[in-house]
N, C-alpha and C positions, 0 to 999 in steps of 0.2 A: 827670252827665257821660257820652257811650256811649263805648265802647271800639272800635277800629277791628276788634279780633278778634272781639267779639260780632257788630258789623254784618257781618262776613263769614259767621260761623256761621249769621246768619240768611239772608243773600243765598245761601248754600249750600243750606239747607233750603227755601227757596223755589222756587229752580231744581231742585232734585231733584224735587220735588213735580210742578212742571209738566211736567219730564221723562216723567212716569208719566200726568201729567193735561193733556196741551196745551190743551186746550179749556176749563179750568178759568176761572173768572172770580168774585170775591168782593169784600166790602168789606174794609178794613184789619181790623176785627174778625173778619170770618169767615176772612180769611187767619193772622190768629193762631190764632182757636181751631181750625179744621179743619186748615188745610195744615200748619202749624207744629207741633201736638200729634201728628198724623199721624206726621210725620218723626221727631219725638223719640221717641214709641214704638217706632218701627221699630227706632232705632240701640238702645232699652232692651232690647227682646227680642233683638236680635242679643247684646248683650253677656251679659244673662242665661244665653242658651243656652252660650253659650262658657264660662262661670263653671260652669254646672251639669256639662256634658262633663268640665272639669278637675275638677270635685268627685268624680265618679263615677272618672275614672281614677285618683284616689288613694285610692279605698276610702271617702270620706267619705260619700257619699251611694251608693244603688243606684237603678239604673232599671229600674222595671216595667211591663209592659204591651206590647203591639205598637208597631210603628214606627208613629209619627205620632199615637199616642195613650199614649204614655209618662207615667208617673208618677214622682215622685222621692222619696226617703224617705232617713233617715239610714240608713246601711248597718248591717245588723245583725250582729253580733259572734257 
């Protein structure tokens, strides 16, 4: 049984993808594999970036390297 919340999330992801690629066209399988996966990965990357920043701010991790090419590791004590 499908939930309205899940359907709303899928619709939002499809519309977000189409906002970036208005000429896109694909099969249901292609939409699932490419459009929705891409949107999911983007959300995950944004969440991981926020958590990494939070851990750096608290001294748990340290950021090493130039901006745009940072690496993260456990903070050295």
